[in-house]
C-alpha positions in Angstrom: 0.0 0.0 0.0 1.4 3.4 -1.0 1.9 5.9 1.8 0.7 9.5 2.1 2.9 11.9 0.3 4.4 14.8 2.3 4.6 18.3 0.9 8.2 17.9 0.0 7.4 14.8 -2.1 8.7 12.3 0.4 6.9 9.5 2.4 7.5 7.9 5.7 9.7 5.3 4.2 11.7 7.5 1.8 11.2 9.2 -1.6 8.0 8.9 -3.5 9.8 7.5 -6.5 11.5 4.8 -4.5 8.2 3.8 -2.9 6.4 3.7 -6.2 9.1 1.5 -7.7 9.0 -0.8 -4.7 5.3 -1.1 -4.7 5.2 -1.6 -8.5 8.0 -4.2 -8.3 6.2 -6.1 -5.6 2.9 -6.2 -7.5 4.5 -7.0 -10.8 6.5 -9.9 -9.3 3.5 -11.2 -7.5 1.4 -11.2 -10.6 4.2 -12.7 -12.8 4.9 -15.5 -10.3 1.2 -16.4 -10.1 0.9 -16.4 -13.9 4.0 -18.5 -14.3 2.6 -21.2 -11.9 -0.8 -21.1 -13.6 0.8 -21.8 -16.9 3.0 -24.6 -15.6 0.0 -26.3 -14.0 -2.2 -25.9 -17.0 0.5 -27.4 -19.3 0.7 -30.5 -17.1 -3.0 -30.8 -16.5 -3.1 -34.1 -18.4 -0.5 -35.7 -16.1 -2.6 -37.9 -13.7 -2.1 -40.8 -11.4 -3.9 -44.2 -11.5 -6.9 -42.7 -9.7 -7.2 -39.9 -12.2 -5.9 -37.2 -9.8 -3.6 -34.5 -11.1 0.1 -35.0 -10.4 0.8 -31.2 -10.5 -1.2 -28.9 -8.3 -0.9 -25.7 -6.3 0.1 -26.0 -2.7 -0.3 -22.6 -1.1 2.6 -20.2 -0.9 6.2 -20.1 0.3 7.2 -18.0 3.2 7.7 -14.3 2.3 11.2 -13.3 1.5 12.9 -10.1 0.7 14.4 -9.2 -2.7 16.7 -6.2 -2.8 16.1 -3.7 -5.6 18.0 -0.6 -6.4 15.2 1.3 -4.8 15.1 -0.8 -1.7 13.9 -4.1 -0.3 10.7 -5.7 -1.7 8.9 -8.5 0.0 7.8 -11.4 -2.2 5.5 -14.3 -1.5 5.9 -16.9 -4.2 3.3 -19.6 -4.9 4.2 -23.2 -4.1 3.7 -26.2 -6.5 3.2 -29.8 -5.5 4.7 -31.8 -8.3 4.3 -35.6 -7.8 5.8 -36.7 -11.1 9.0 -38.8 -11.0 11.9 -38.6 -13.4 12.1 -42.1 -15.0 15.9 -41.7 -15.6 16.9 -40.8 -12.1 13.9 -41.9 -10.0 13.8 -38.5 -8.3 10.7 -36.3 -7.9 10.5 -33.5 -10.4 10.3 -30.0 -9.0 9.0 -26.7 -10.3 11.6 -24.0 -10.5 10.6 -20.4 -11.3 12.4 -18.8 -14.2 11.3 -15.4 -12.9 12.6 -15.6 -9.4 15.0 -18.5 -8.6 14.9 -19.9 -5.0 18.3 -18.5 -4.3 17.6 -15.0 -5.8 17.9 -12.2 -3.3 18.6 -9.3 -5.6 16.5 -8.0 -8.5 17.8 -6.7 -11.9 19.1 -3.1 -11.8 16.4 -0.5 -11.6 16.9 0.7 -15.2 15.6 -2.7 -16.3 12.8 -2.8 -13.8 11.2 0.6 -14.7 10.2 -0.4 -18.2 8.5 -3.5 -16.8 6.7 -1.5 -14.3 5.5 0.9 -17.0 4.5 -2.0 -19.3 2.8 -4.3 -16.8 1.2 -1.6 -14.6 1.1 -1.4 -10.9 -2.1 -3.5 -10.7 -4.2 -4.8 -13.6 -2.8 -2.2 -16.0 -3.5 0.9 -13.8 0.0 2.3 -13.7 -0.9 5.6 -15.4 -3.9 6.4 -13.1 -1.9 5.5 -10.1 0.8 7.9 -11.0 -1.7 10.6 -11.8 -3.0 10.4 -8.2 0.5 10.9 -6.8 2.3 13.0 -9.3 -0.6 15.0 -10.7 0.0 14.0 -14.3 -0.1 11.1 -16.7 3.6 11.2 -17.7 4.7 8.2 -15.6 7.8 8.5 -13.5 8.5 11.7 -15.3 7.8 13.0 -18.8 11.5 12.7 -19.6 11.7 9.1 -18.3 8.7 7.9 -20.2 9.8 9.7 -23.4 13.2 8.0 -23.1 11.7 4.6 -22.4 9.2 4.7 -25.3 11.8 6.0 -27.7 14.1 3.1 -26.7 11.2 0.6 -27.2 10.5 2.0 -30.6 14.2 1.8 -31.5 14.3 -1.8 -30.3 11.3 -2.6 -32.4 12.8 -1.0 -35.5 16.1 -2.9 -35.1 14.1 -6.1 -34.6 12.0 -5.5 -37.8 15.2 -4.8 -39.8 17.3 -7.7 -38.6 18.9 -10.2 -41.1 16.9 -13.5 -41.3 19.4 -15.4 -43.4 20.9 -17.2 -40.4 17.4 -18.3 -39.2 15.5 -21.1 -40.7 11.8 -21.2 -39.8 10.3 -24.6 -40.6 6.9 -24.0 -39.1 5.2 -20.5 -38.9 2.1 -19.4 -37.1 0.4 -16.2 -38.5 -2.4 -14.2 -36.9 -3.8 -10.7 -36.7 -4.5 -9.9 -33.1 -6.3 -7.0 -31.5 -4.6 -6.0 -28.2 -6.2 -3.0 -26.5 -3.7 -0.4 -27.8 -4.3 2.7 -30.0 -3.0 2.0 -33.5 -2.9 4.1 -36.6 -6.3 3.2 -38.1 -9.7 2.3 -36.6 -9.6 -1.3 -38.0 -5.9 -1.9 -37.6 -4.5 -4.9 -35.8 -1.1 -6.3 -35.0 0.1 -8.8 -37.6 2.2 -11.5 -36.0 4.5 -14.1 -37.4 6.0 -16.7 -35.0 8.2 -19.5 -36.1 9.8 -22.8 -35.1 13.6 -23.0 -35.9 15.5 -26.1 -36.8 16.2 -27.0 -33.2 12.5 -26.8 -32.3 12.6 -23.5 -30.4 10.1 -20.8 -31.0 11.0 -17.3 -32.0 9.0 -14.1 -32.9 9.7 -13.4 -36.6 7.8 -10.2 -37.2 5.3 -7.9 -35.6 3.7 -5.0 -37.5 0.6 -3.0 -37.8 -1.8 -3.9 -40.6 -5.3 -5.0 -41.6 -6.2 -8.6 -40.8 -8.2 -9.3 -43.9 -5.9 -7.2 -46.2 -3.9 -9.2 -48.7 -1.6 -6.2 -49.2 -0.9 -5.8 -45.5 0.1 -9.4 -45.2 2.1 -9.3 -48.5 4.0 -6.3 -47.3 5.1 -8.1 -44.1 5.9 -11.4 -45.9 7.8 -9.6 -48.7 9.9 -7.8 -46.1 10.7 -11.1 -44.4 11.8 -12.6 -47.7 13.8 -9.6 -48.6 15.7 -10.0 -45.3 16.5 -13.7 -46.1 13.6 -15.7 -44.8 13.0 -18.9 -46.9 9.7 -20.7 -47.5 8.4 -22.5 -44.4 7.3 -26.1 -44.7 3.9 -25.2 -43.1 2.1 -22.0 -42.1 -0.7 -22.2 -39.6 -3.3 -19.4 -39.6 -7.0 -18.6 -39.3 -9.5 -18.1 -42.2 -8.4 -14.6 -43.1 -8.2 -14.8 -46.9 -5.7 -11.9 -47.1 -3.1 -14.1 -45.4 -3.4 -17.1 -47.7 -3.5 -15.0 -50.9 -0.3 -13.1 -49.8 1.4 -16.4 -48.7 0.7 -18.0 -52.0 2.4 -15.1 -53.8 5.4 -14.6 -51.5 6.1 -18.1 -50.1 4.5 -20.4 -52.7 6.2 -23.5 -51.5 4.7 -23.3 -48.0 1.8 -25.6 -47.2 -1.3 -24.2 -45.5 -2.9 -25.4 -42.2 -6.1 -23.8 -41.0 -6.5 -23.2 -37.3 -9.0 -25.5 -35.8 -9.9 -23.2 -32.9 -10.9 -20.4 -35.3 -12.7 -23.0 -37.6 -14.6 -24.5 -34.7 -15.6 -21.0 -33.5 -16.9 -20.0 -37.0 -18.9 -23.3 -37.4 -20.6 -23.1 -34.0 -21.5 -19.5 -34.7 -23.3 -20.8 -37.8 -25.4 -23.3 -35.8 -28.2 -22.9 -33.3 -27.2 -23.3 -29.7 -29.0 -26.6 -29.4 -26.7 -28.1 -32.1 -23.5 -26.6 -30.9 -22.4 -29.2 -28.2 -22.9 -32.1 -30.7 -21.0 -30.2 -33.4 -18.1 -29.4 -31.1 -17.8 -33.1 -30.2 -18.0 -34.1 -33.9 -15.2 -31.7 -34.8 -13.0 -33.0 -32.0 -13.5 -36.5 -33.6 -12.0 -35.0 -36.8 -8.9 -33.2 -35.5 -8.2 -35.8 -32.8 -8.5 -38.7 -35.2 -5.6 -41.2 -35.1 -4.9 -40.8 -38.8 -6.1 -39.0 -42.0 -8.4 -41.9 -43.0 -10.3 -41.7 -39.7 -10.4 -37.9 -40.0 -11.9 -38.1 -43.5 -14.6 -40.5 -42.2 -15.3 -38.1 -39.3 -15.7 -35.2 -41.8 -18.2 -37.3 -43.8 -20.1 -38.1 -40.7 -20.2 -34.4 -39.8 -21.5 -33.5 -43.3 -24.2 -36.2 -43.0 -25.3 -35.0 -39.6 -25.3 -31.3 -40.1 -25.2 -30.7 -43.9 -28.9 -31.1 -44.6 -30.2 -28.6 -42.0 -27.1 -26.3 -41.9 -25.3 -26.6 -45.3 -23.2 -23.4 -44.7 -21.8 -24.8 -41.5 -20.9 -28.1 -43.1 -19.3 -26.4 -46.1 -16.9 -24.6 -43.8 -15.2 -27.9 -43.1 -15.8 -29.7 -46.5 -14.5 -26.8 -48.5 -11.3 -26.5 -46.4 -10.7 -30.2 -45.9 -7.2 -30.3 -47.3 -6.0 -27.2 -45.3 -7.6 -28.6 -42.1 -5.9 -32.0 -42.4 -2.5 -30.9 -43.6 -0.9 -31.6 -40.2 -1.3 -35.3 -40.7 1.6 -35.1 -43.2 4.0 -34.1 -40.4 5.4 -35.8 -37.3 2.7 -36.9 -34.9 4.7 -35.3 -32.1 4.1 -31.9 -33.8 0.3 -32.3 -34.3 -0.6 -30.6 -31.1 1.4 -27.6 -32.1 0.2 -27.4 -35.7 -3.5 -27.7 -35.4 -4.0 -24.2 -34.0 -2.4 -20.8 -33.7 -2.4 -21.3 -29.9 1.3 -20.1 -29.5 0.2 -16.7 -30.7 -3.2 -16.8 -28.9 -1.7 -17.7 -25.5 1.0 -15.1 -25.7 -1.4 -12.3 -26.6 -3.9 -13.3 -24.0 -1.3 -12.0 -21.5 -0.5 -9.0 -23.7 -4.2 -8.0 -23.9 -4.4 -8.1 -20.1 -1.4 -5.8 -19.8 -2.6 -3.2 -22.3 -5.9 -2.3 -20.8 -4.7 1.2 -20.1 -2.8 2.7 -23.0 -2.9 6.4 -22.6 0.7 6.3 -21.5 1.7 4.6 -24.8 1.3 7.9 -26.7 1.6 7.5 -30.5 0.6 4.4 -32.4 4.3 3.6 -33.0 4.9 3.7 -29.2 1.8 1.5 -28.6 3.1 -1.1 -31.1 6.5 -0.9 -29.5 4.8 -1.6 -26.1 3.3 -4.7 -27.5 6.6 -5.8 -29.0 8.3 -5.4 -25.6 5.7 -7.5 -23.9 6.0 -10.3 -26.5 9.8 -10.0 -26.3 9.5 -10.5 -22.5 7.1 -13.5 -23.0 9.4 -15.1 -25.5 12.0 -15.8 -22.8 9.5 -18.4 -21.3 8.6 -20.1 -24.5 9.4 -23.8 -24.7 10.6 -25.9 -27.6 7.9 -27.9 -29.4 7.5 -31.6 -28.6 9.7 -33.8 -30.8 12.1 -30.9 -31.4 14.7 -33.3 -33.0 12.2 -34.1 -35.8 12.0 -30.5 -37.1 15.3 -30.7 -38.9 14.1 -34.0 -40.6 11.0 -32.2 -41.8 13.2 -29.4 -43.3 15.5 -32.0 -44.9 12.7 -33.4 -47.0 11.7 -36.4 -44.9 8.2 -37.7 -45.7 5.7 -38.4 -43.0 2.5 -40.3 -43.4 -0.1 -40.1 -40.6 2.6 -38.9 -38.3 5.2 -41.6 -39.0 8.4 -41.3 -41.0 8.1 -43.2 -44.2 10.9 -41.7 -46.4 14.0 -39.7 -45.7 16.1 -37.9 -48.2 19.6 -39.3 -47.4 21.3 -36.7 -49.7 20.4 -34.0 -47.2 22.0 -33.8 -43.8 19.5 -32.9 -41.1 
C-alpha cells in the first residue's frame, strides 16, 4: 500500500519515486509469479495418477522473502507447487523452479531494467498511469523525460528487430495471426500482424510484428515480402485462421509453404453458424476429426459431420468440407508436432497476456509507441517459450523427410539434417 505523500514529495519510508518503484515491483513480481505457476500447472493438467488425480497442483505459498532492488527491499510471497511426477531416468521427484525468481535469488535486476517492466505491466491490472496521476498530478509516468526516453528506446528496439537479417534463421513452421490488443493503433480497423516461427532446433521465435489490416492481402504481403527480402525462406507449413488476405499473400510470397487452417478459429466459426441446441454435438463431432488417429479416420469423421449437419445447416458443413485439405495438412507431419500445428495457440496464448497488460494505453502515446509496447511485452514473454514436442524431428521435416499419418516413411539421405 502506498503511503501518504508529504509536501516535500517524500513519504514515511523515503522518496515517493522509491516507494512507487518498490510497490510496483512487488505487485509486478507477485502477478508474474502467479501467472507462471498457472501456466505450468495448465500445461501439465493431463498428467494424472492411476486414480485420475492431477500430479501437479498448487500448494499454497512459500514463506515471504525479501528481494533487494536498487530502490530498496521488496517482500515477495511466491506460490508453491506440489509436483508428484517422477523422473524415470533418475527416480527422483520433479520440481517446479521459477524462471522469474529463482529460489536463491535475493537481488533484482538493476532499476533501469525494472522501470520499463513497471510501466508496461502496470502497478495493478494495468493501472500504472492512473496510479501515478494520483500521486504526481500528471499522466507522464515516473516523469515526462523518463517515459519519453523509455518509449523511444522501445521504438528503436522494435525498429532494429524488424530490420534484422533473417538469413541465419530457418523457420520450418510458422504461425500467423492478426490480433487486436487494446492499444491505440494508426487506423480504426488496424490490428497487430504477428509471425511466430519454429527453428531447426525446435525452439520458437518471434519473426515479425507490425501494424496492418487482418483481412488485407496487401498488409500481409508487405510483411511477408519484407521477411523474404531479409533472407527468410519458404516455411514447410504455415498455420493461420481463415483470413483470406493471409493465404493469398502467402501463395504469392512463399508459394512452397503448405497451409494449415487453425481448428480453434474454424470451430468457432462453425458453432456461430449453428443454433445453440446443435453446438455441443457439433463441437464433439469436430473433435472427432482433428483428434483422429490418422487421416483416414479424420476423413470419415468429416463425412459423418457433413451427413449429420449438412442437410439442415449446409453453410456450417461447407466450412469444413471446402477447407478439408487445409484442415488436415498436419497429418503429413510428425505426430509429435500435431498438437502444435492444429491451431495458432502459441500466438493466442502469448497475446492473452498482452491484452491483459494493455488495458490502459494512454501512456503509450503514439501508435508507434503502442506497437513498441506490444513488442516489448511479447519479447519478454518469448523468454518463457518452450521448444515444441519432438524438437529433433524439425530438422528432418526441413530436410525433405516424408511423414504419413505422423510416422516417418521416407527420408532424403542426400540432405544432412
